[in-house]
ZAMARGU-4260 file (C-alpha; in steps of 0.2 Angstrom, whole numbers, plus 5000, padded with zeros to 4 digits):
<rodrens>
0) 5526/5384/5705 | 5516/5371/5714 | 5510/5363/5698 | 5528/5362/5691 | 5534/5355/5708
5) 5521/5342/5708 | 5525/5336/5690 | 5544/5336/5695 | 5541/5326/5710 | 5529/5314/5701
10) 5543/5311/5688 | 5556/5308/5701 | 5544/5295/5709 | 5541/5286/5693 | 5557/5277/5694
15) 5552/5269/5711 | 5538/5258/5703 | 5538/5243/5691 | 5520/5241/5687 | 5515/5234/5671
20) 5507/5250/5664 | 5513/5267/5663 | 5496/5274/5668 | 5497/5265/5685 | 5515/5271/5687
25) 5510/5289/5685 | 5495/5287/5697 | 5505/5279/5710 | 5519/5292/5709 | 5505/5306/5710
30) 5498/5298/5725 | 5515/5297/5733 | 5518/5315/5730 | 5500/5320/5736 | 5502/5310/5752
35) 5520/5317/5755 | 5513/5335/5753 | 5498/5331/5764 | 5509/5324/5778 | 5520/5340/5776
40) 5504/5350/5778 | 5508/5359/5761 | 5489/5360/5757 | 5490/5375/5746 | 5502/5366/5734
45) 5492/5350/5733 | 5476/5359/5730 | 5484/5369/5716 | 5492/5353/5709 | 5475/5345/5709
50) 5466/5359/5701 | 5479/5361/5688 | 5481/5343/5683 | 5462/5337/5683 | 5454/5351/5673
55) 5439/5341/5668 | 5435/5338/5687 | 5438/5319/5686 | 5449/5320/5701 | 5437/5315/5715
60) 5445/5299/5720 | 5462/5307/5720 | 5457/5322/5730 | 5446/5313/5744 | 5461/5311/5755
65) 5466/5329/5753 | 5448/5334/5756 | 5448/5325/5773 | 5465/5332/5778 | 5459/5350/5774
70) 5444/5348/5785 | 5454/5340/5799 | 5466/5354/5798 | 5452/5367/5798 | 5457/5373/5781
75) 5439/5376/5776 | 5443/5390/5763 | 5454/5378/5754 | 5442/5364/5756 | 5428/5374/5748
80) 5440/5380/5734 | 5445/5362/5730 | 5427/5356/5729 | 5419/5372/5721 | 5432/5372/5707
85) 5430/5353/5704 | 5411/5354/5704 | 5411/5370/5693 | 5421/5360/5680 | 5410/5345/5681
90) 5395/5357/5679 | 5402/5366/5664 | 5406/5349/5655 | 5389/5342/5659 | 5379/5358/5653
95) 5390/5360/5638 | 5384/5342/5633 | 5367/5345/5639 | 5365/5360/5627 | 5366/5348/5612
100) 5351/5338/5618 | 5341/5352/5627 | 5329/5353/5612 | 5323/5335/5616 | 5314/5342/5632
105) 5319/5327/5643 | 5318/5327/5661 | 5334/5325/5672 | 5327/5308/5677 | 5325/5303/5659
110) 5343/5308/5655 | 5351/5300/5670 | 5342/5284/5666 | 5351/5282/5650 | 5364/5268/5651
115) 5381/5277/5652 | 5391/5262/5660 | 5402/5260/5646 | 5406/5279/5643 | 5424/5283/5642
120) 5427/5301/5646 | 5444/5301/5640 | 5439/5295/5622 | 5434/5311/5613 | 5423/5300/5601
125) 5412/5294/5615 | 5405/5312/5616 | 5397/5310/5599 | 5383/5301/5608 | 5378/5317/5617
130) 5364/5308/5627 | 5376/5295/5634 | 5389/5309/5638 | 5376/5320/5646 | 5370/5305/5656
135) 5387/5301/5662 | 5392/5319/5666 | 5376/5323/5676 | 5377/5306/5686 | 5396/5310/5690
140) 5391/5328/5695 | 5377/5322/5707 | 5388/5309/5715 | 5402/5322/5717 | 5390/5334/5725
145) 5385/5320/5737 | 5403/5316/5742 | 5406/5335/5745 | 5390/5336/5756 | 5395/5320/5766
150) 5412/5328/5769 | 5404/5343/5777 | 5391/5334/5786 | 5404/5323/5794 | 5411/5339/5802
155) 5393/5346/5805 | 5396/5360/5793 | 5384/5369/5782 | 5378/5361/5766 | 5366/5374/5759
160) 5377/5379/5744 | 5378/5361/5739 | 5359/5359/5741 | 5356/5374/5730 | 5368/5368/5717
165) 5360/5351/5716 | 5342/5358/5715 | 5348/5368/5700 | 5356/5353/5692 | 5341/5342/5694
170) 5331/5356/5686 | 5343/5356/5672 | 5348/5373/5675 | 5367/5377/5675 | 5371/5381/5693
175) 5380/5397/5698 | 5395/5391/5708 | 5405/5403/5719 | 5423/5399/5718 | 5436/5407/5729
180) 5452/5414/5721 | 5466/5402/5717 | 5478/5397/5732 | 5495/5407/5732
</rodrens>
């Protein structure tokens, strides 16, 4: 229900913008809905919408204001769910791509040193270069883990799970990530 409501309200807000591209219009409309729901403290709905819309885990910039609001409101379980599901999706993508280059026996450092600055995660042809795709996805995953860690440290909360996940990633071992059930 929250996902359907999110799409409906996003569509309603599309008429409010006259930006030059449809993509910018959609993002601005989504941000408007996100901010409205956060202000209304409709946290479960916004977390459900994020997890339903950004299934590859590419939602970090969009979810940062939600992450902060969840911590400020003491919604630690929802905060964990938002981050854990996002990190799990990113890890799944990274290790799915890594499986194609694993036989090369490169270290984590060697893989992330590959230039992936021009990688376009939304272009399926970009994934033909598994080295570049894996480099991009691993770098994004480590960056996301650091953002999650910083959000918890800012509230003096435990970061052991994040540390463990990052150790596994750097060892090129797919991490086990505990994900709490979906919000209702």
